[in-house]
N, C-alpha and C positions, 0 to 999 in steps of 0.2 A: 753315211755312217751313223747318222743320228737315229735312224730306226733301229740299228743294232744295239743302241744304248737305251732308247726309250722303252722298248718292250720289256726288257728285264726290270727296269725301274718301275713300270706300271704293275708288273706281276708282283714285285716286292711290296709295293704300296697296298695292293689288294690283300696280300698275305698279312701285312701288318693290321689292316682293317679287320680282317676276320679274327686275328689273334686278340685284338682289342675288344671286339664284340663278345668273344667267348669269355675273356677274363673279367669283364665288367658286367656280365649277364645282360648285356644290351640286346642280345638276340632273343631273349624271352619276352620282350615287349611286342615283337612282331610275330603273332601266332600264325599268320598266313604263309610265312616263308619257312621252308625247310632248310635251315642253315647248313647241315651236313651235305645236302644235295647241292646247294649253291656253291659250297667249297669244292666239291667234286667237279662241278661244271667249270669252275674257275681254273682248276688244275688241267682239265682236258683242253679248254680253250687256250691256255698258256702253252701247253705242249704243242698244239697245232700251230700256233703262231711262231713258236721257236723253230719248229720244223720248216715252216715257210721261209723264215729269215735265214736259216742255214742253207736252204736251196738257193736263195737269192745271193748269199755271200759266195757260194761256189760258182754260180753262173756269172756274176757281175765282175768280180775281181779275178784276174788270171794268175796272180802270184801264188806261190806255194803256201804262204802262211794263211791266206784266206781260205784256200782249199782245206788245209788242216783244221782251221777253225770251223769250217762248214761240216766236216766229218765229225769232229768232236761235238758240235751242236746237235747233229743228228742223233748221236748216241745219247746225249743228255736229254733230248726231247723224248726219246724212246723210254728212258729211265724215269722221266719226270712224272709220269702217270702214277696214280696211287694204286 
């Protein structure tokens, strides 16, 4: 169950980093990186990982609450994309 908590935590920390970079104009120091593209890629990767974890939750745990959580995670990962 640690993976089910770790991935949202890492996605949250990445979001906080991008928010910090935009608010302090830290992203302007790095001219080679396209920060909006990096933020979009972060969102897509997080959505894919959330989808994989939702499939793992449905297949690994047979109880009803895990299946409901897997279904809701699938809907959330489909909605998570920008």
